[in-house]
C-alpha positions in Angstrom: -8.3 -13.7 -25.7 -11.8 -12.7 -26.5 -14.3 -11.2 -23.9 -17.5 -13.2 -24.2 -19.7 -11.1 -21.9 -18.7 -12.6 -18.6 -16.6 -15.4 -20.1 -13.2 -15.3 -21.8 -12.1 -17.5 -24.6 -8.8 -18.5 -26.2 -9.2 -20.5 -29.4 -6.7 -22.5 -31.4 -7.5 -23.8 -35.0 -5.7 -26.2 -37.2 -3.9 -28.0 -38.5 -3.8 -25.8 -41.6 -4.5 -27.4 -45.0 -6.3 -30.4 -43.5 -9.7 -30.7 -41.7 -11.3 -28.2 -39.3 -10.5 -28.8 -35.7 -10.6 -26.3 -32.8 -9.7 -26.2 -29.2 -11.2 -23.4 -27.0 -10.7 -22.6 -23.4 -13.6 -20.6 -21.7 -13.7 -19.2 -18.2 -17.1 -18.5 -16.6 -17.1 -16.4 -13.4 -20.1 -18.1 -11.7 -21.7 -21.3 -12.9 -21.7 -25.0 -12.2 -21.0 -28.0 -14.5 -24.7 -28.9 -14.3 -25.8 -25.4 -15.3 -23.3 -25.3 -18.2 -24.5 -28.7 -19.4 -28.1 -27.7 -19.0 -27.7 -24.7 -21.3 -26.5 -27.0 -24.0 -29.2 -29.7 -23.5 -31.0 -28.8 -26.8 -27.8 -29.0 -28.9 -27.4 -32.8 -29.0 -25.5 -32.9 -25.8 -25.0 -36.3 -24.2 -25.1 -37.0 -20.4 -22.8 -35.2 -18.0 -20.4 -37.5 -16.3 -17.8 -37.1 -13.5 -14.3 -38.0 -14.4 -11.8 -39.8 -12.1 -9.8 -36.5 -11.9 -12.8 -34.7 -10.4 -13.7 -32.8 -13.6 -16.9 -33.3 -15.7 -17.3 -34.3 -19.3 -19.9 -34.6 -22.0 -20.0 -35.0 -25.8 -22.3 -33.1 -28.2 -23.0 -33.4 -31.9 -22.9 -30.5 -34.3 -23.2 -29.9 -38.0 -20.5 -27.6 -39.5 -21.9 -25.3 -42.2 -20.5 -25.5 -45.7 -17.3 -23.5 -45.9 -15.0 -22.7 -48.8 -16.8 -25.1 -51.2 -16.9 -28.0 -48.7 -20.2 -29.7 -47.9 -21.7 -29.6 -44.4 -19.9 -32.0 -42.0 -20.9 -33.9 -38.8 -18.8 -32.7 -35.9 -18.1 -34.0 -32.4 -17.9 -31.4 -29.6 -16.2 -32.6 -26.4 -16.6 -30.5 -23.3 -14.3 -31.1 -20.3 -15.3 -28.9 -17.3 -12.9 -27.9 -14.5 -14.4 -26.2 -11.5 -11.9 -23.9 -9.7 -13.1 -21.9 -6.8 -15.8 -19.5 -8.0 -15.0 -20.1 -11.6 -15.7 -22.9 -14.1 -13.3 -23.6 -16.9 -14.6 -25.3 -20.1 -12.1 -26.9 -22.4 -13.9 -27.6 -25.7 -12.6 -29.6 -28.6 -14.5 -29.7 -31.9 -13.4 -32.1 -34.7 -15.0 -33.9 -37.7 -16.9 -37.1 -36.6 -15.3 -39.0 -39.4 -11.7 -38.2 -38.4 -9.7 -39.2 -35.4 -9.1 -36.2 -33.1 -5.7 -34.7 -32.7 -3.9 -35.7 -29.5 -3.4 -32.0 -28.6 -6.6 -31.8 -26.7 -5.7 -34.7 -24.4 -2.4 -33.0 -23.7 -4.2 -29.8 -22.8 -6.6 -31.6 -20.5 -3.8 -33.5 -18.8 -1.7 -30.4 -18.2 -4.4 -27.8 -17.5 -4.2 -26.4 -13.9 -7.0 -23.8 -13.6 -7.0 -20.9 -11.1 -10.3 -19.5 -9.8 
């Protein structure tokens, strides 16, 4: 768990030896889905939409820098936002745009039960 100056983050990276994919879980003490999305508006973020489960979601585009001799790579960043009391949880999945995402993020979203 990393302290992010008011937010906390747990990150998972993998699978090893293949392509770069990450899942991060952030907790923000006092913000709204609209404010979270607004702070990312200049980063290629798409529209914020409400999901049937009461959460919010948007996609963004990013360019991964060249790493370990690999060229830059277009990435998709999916944000699923879960308000819980005074807190906002952000589940963030980053994966290469040219690859199918791992099903691990859907499993996390489906099982995530946030506390405020």
